[in-house]
N, C-alpha and C positions, 0 to 999 in steps of 0.2 A: 051524957046521952050521945051515942055515936049515930051519925047520919049515914045511911047506906047510899053512897054516891057512885053511880055506875061509870062515871067519866074518869079517865086517866089522862094526866097532863104531861106534855113534853115541850121543852123550850129549845128552839133552834136559832142560831145566829150565823150570819155570813156577811162579811164586809160590814155595812152599816144597817143591814136588815135584821129584824127580830121577828120571829114567828112563835106565837103561842098556840099550841096544838092541843085540842081535846079529842079523845078517841074512846070509843066504847064498842063492844060487839054489836053488830047490826047488819044492815042490808046493803052496804056499799055506797052510801051517800058520802060525797067528798066535796065540801064547800070551803072556799077560800074567800074571806071577807064578804060572806053572804052571797057568793056567786059560785056556780059549778066550776070545778077546777079547769075544764077545757075552755070556759069563757074568760076566766081570770088570767090564765097563762095562755096567750094566743099562739106562741111558737111551739112547735112539736118538741124542741129540745127542752124547754122549760117544763112542759107537761110530763115528759118522760122522766126528767130529773125529780119532779115532785112525787111521782108515784113509784120511784125506784125501790124504796123499802118494802112496799106492798108486793111488787113483782118478785123481789128476792125471797120473801117469806111465803109467797103464793097465797096471800090473804087479801087479794084485790076486792072481793065482794064480801069480806067477813066483818069489816068494821065500818062504823059511822064516824066520819072525821069532820071536824070544824076547826078552821085555822083563822087566826087574826094575824095579819102581817103588816108591819110598818117599816118605813125607811128603805133606803137603797133602791135599786132598779130591779127589773124583772129577773135577771140572772141571780142576783144576790138573794132575792126573795124566794126563788125556787130552791136555792141551796139551803136557806133557813128552814123552809117547810120540810125538806128532805130530812134534815137533822132532827127536827122536832118530832116528826112521825117515827123515825127510827128509835129515838129515845122512849117515846110513849109505848111502842110495840114491845120494846125490851122490858119495860116496867110491867106491862099487862101480861106478857107471856114470855118468861125468861128462856124458854126452849129455843127461841129465835136468836138469842144473843150471838152464838157462834157464826151463824150465817150472815148476820148484819156486820159483825166485826171483820170477817174475812173479806166482805165486799167493800170495807172501808166506809161504811155509812154511819158509824158512830163517832167518827173523828171530825172534830171541828176544823174547818179550813181557816187558819189564822192569818192568811194573807190580807193585808190592808193596803190602801193607796198610799204611796209615798208623799210626804208633804212637799209643797212648793218651797224652794229655797230662795233667799233674797239674792237679787242680781241675776236671776235667771227667769226664763219664760214659764217654765214648768218645774217639775221635780228635778229633772236632769238637763233638759234642753235649754241651751243658752239663747240669747238674742242673736239675730242674724248679723254677721260682721260685714261692714261695708268699708272697703279700702278708700273709696273716694266719696 
């Protein structure tokens, strides 16, 4: 027996952040960890990044979106939400695939922090040298 589930899921990752995004046609509600998006992401840059797929597809008021985000910092979380929303929109409405692909919103940013090496202060920076 098939259950008629209106939600479409999208998973987004960036650095160490993971976003699980649920999306369905609705009234434009956008919640991140049970808070409105503009309360959760306090900087304008992160808010713009999170809603970029909706602006690109001109569907800002067309979907109800709920995101659960864990790990990373605000920038990584905003990037993870962006990718999750883009993937969910692609699944829900394949017409938007080309617009999302051209804008680069369906590509996962694979950059990670470089690990700290032994005998150094950080990944590349050494300890300060003292002659005397």
